[in-house]
C-alpha positions in Angstrom: 0.1 31.5 -8.1 1.5 34.2 -5.7 1.3 31.5 -2.6 3.4 29.4 -5.2 5.9 32.2 -5.7 6.2 32.5 -1.7 6.6 28.9 -0.9 9.3 28.5 -3.7 11.1 31.5 -2.3 11.2 30.0 1.1 12.6 26.7 -0.4 15.2 28.7 -1.9 16.0 30.7 0.8 15.0 34.2 -0.2 14.8 36.7 2.4 11.5 38.4 1.9 12.0 41.3 4.0 14.8 42.4 1.7 12.3 42.4 -1.5 9.7 45.1 -2.3 6.7 44.3 -4.9 5.1 47.8 -4.2 4.7 50.2 -7.3 4.9 53.1 -4.7 7.6 52.4 -2.2 9.3 55.0 -0.6 12.9 56.0 -0.4 13.1 53.9 3.2 11.7 50.8 1.1 8.3 51.0 2.8 5.6 49.6 0.8 2.2 51.6 0.6 0.1 48.8 1.4 -2.7 49.7 -0.9 -1.5 49.2 -4.7 -2.6 46.2 -6.5 1.2 44.7 -6.0 1.1 44.9 -2.4 -2.8 43.6 -2.0 -1.3 40.5 -4.3 1.8 40.3 -2.1 -0.1 40.1 1.1 -2.6 37.5 -0.3 0.1 35.4 -1.6 1.8 35.1 1.9 -1.6 34.5 3.5 -2.7 31.9 1.3 0.9 30.2 1.8 0.4 30.4 5.4 3.6 32.3 5.9 4.0 35.7 7.9 4.5 38.5 5.6 8.0 40.4 6.9 7.1 43.4 4.5 7.0 46.8 5.9 4.0 48.6 5.1 3.3 52.4 5.5 -0.6 51.7 5.3 -2.4 49.0 7.0 -5.4 48.4 4.8 -6.2 45.0 6.0 -5.6 45.1 9.8 -2.0 43.4 10.0 1.2 45.5 9.5 
C-alpha cells in the first residue's frame, strides 16, 4: 500500500520533501496536486498518519 511505502520510507530516513511522484511536476518541483500520482501520494501520507511535505500547485483536498 502507499501508506506502507511511506512508513517504510520514514523507517529508512527518506526525506520525502526531496521526492516527487507527480506526472506533471513543474521545473521548480511543484507537484500538480490533481493527477492520479498526486492523489495516491496524498492518500498514502494521510493513511499513514504522516504530514505530506510535498509542495503542490493545486489544493484539491483543502490542504497544501
